[in-house]
N, C-alpha and C positions, 0 to 999 in steps of 0.2 A: 353460564357455561356449565354444561353437565360434566360428569366425572371423566368420560371419554375425551371430551374436548380439553379438559384440564391436563390429562395425561399426555395428549398430543402436543400441547403447548410446552410442557416440561421436556418432552422428547425433542422438540424443535430447538429449544434453548440449549439442551445438552449437545445437539449436533452442531449448533452455531459455535459453542464454546470449544468443541473438539476441532472444528475447522480452524479457529484462531490458534489453538495450541499446535496444530500441525504446521501452520505457517511459521509460528514462533520457533518450533524445533528445527524446521528447515533452515531458517535464518541463522540460528545458533550454530548449526553444523558448518556454516560458512563464516563464523566469527562475528556475526552481527546480531543485534537485538531485533525484535519485530519492527519497532519504529525506525531503526536504522535501515532495515530492508525497505520500508516504504519510501524513505528519503532517497535511498539508492535507486529505486525504480523510477522515481521522478527525475533524478539527475541524469540517469542513463537515457531517458526518453528525450530530454530537452537540454543537452549540454550547452551552457552559456546563455540560456534564455529564461531560466527560472530564478525567482527570488524566494526568499524565506516565506513571504506572504503567500506566494503561489502554492508552495508545498503545504502550508497550513490549510489553505482553502481546499486543495485537492483531497487531502486525507483527513480533514477535520481534526488536525493535531494542534495542541496548544503552541503558541509562539515560543515559549520558553523551552519546550521539548525539542523543537526543530533547531532553535538557537544552540542548545547544548550539543546536539548531534553534529551540527555544522562546525562548531568549535573543535570537536573531536576529530572530524574529518580533515579540518585544516591542519591540526596537529599531526595527523598521520600522513599528511602530504597528498591527500586525495582531491582536495578542492582549494580554489582560491576565490576570495570574495572581492568583487570590484564594485565601487559605488555606481549606482544607476545614473545614467545621464539625465533621465527624466525626473527622478527624485533622489537626491544625494543621500537621503536617510536610508533608502533601500539598497541592498547589496545584490548584485547579480552573481550567481554561483556558477563558476566554471570548473570543469574537471581538469586536473593535471593529467599528464600522461599515465602516471601510476594509478591515479583514481579512475581514469577511463578504462584502463586494463582490468582493474579489479571489479569496480562497480558495474561496468557494462557486462562483464563475464557473469556476475551474479544475476543481473537482470535477464540475460540470455538463458542462463540455467533455469531460472524461475519460469520464464515463458515456455521453454521446452518441456519442463515438468508438467506445467498446466496443459500444454498442448497434448501430451501423451494421455493425461487423465481424460481430457475432453474427447479424444479419439476413442478411448475405451468406453466412455458413456454412450457414444453413438449419436447420430443426428436426432433421432426421436426423443431421447432422454434430454439431450442438451436443449432442444427447443422447449420442451416442457419445463425444464429447470429455469430457463430464462423467462418464460411466460409467468410461471408461478411466483418467482422471485419479484418480478416487476409488479405483479398484482399485489403481493404481500406488501411491498414498499408503498404502493399507491394507497392501499387501505390503511396502512399504519399512519401515513401522513393525514389522511382524511379524518381518522379517529382523533389524531393529535390536535387538529384545528378546532 
């Protein structure tokens, strides 16, 4: 890799870190950590259908991290855990009324925020962003194998 390529890679990494930091700051303004936001997004999407394992798989989060977040959500009265009928060791996560109000509102706010950003980018840039990100991900996987 030449110097220009190396500088571009550094710039990409910095942008990736900035994106993560923006989501983290957005979550903190709503009283959540970044990982709690991810769990909230999953729960708002599939109330009563997700297990801890599903969330771990969706976001590639460690089981202990999700377990700790769910314990905190139970303590706040946002979720209830019910043993799965298929495998009693797994718990199905259901939202309480309070949890539904708060976590779904956070998820809706996030979706609206992202929608506004997406609109400002415009169709041409969003298409290019999707294509380039998909290509980057495919190439990353190829090089990893």
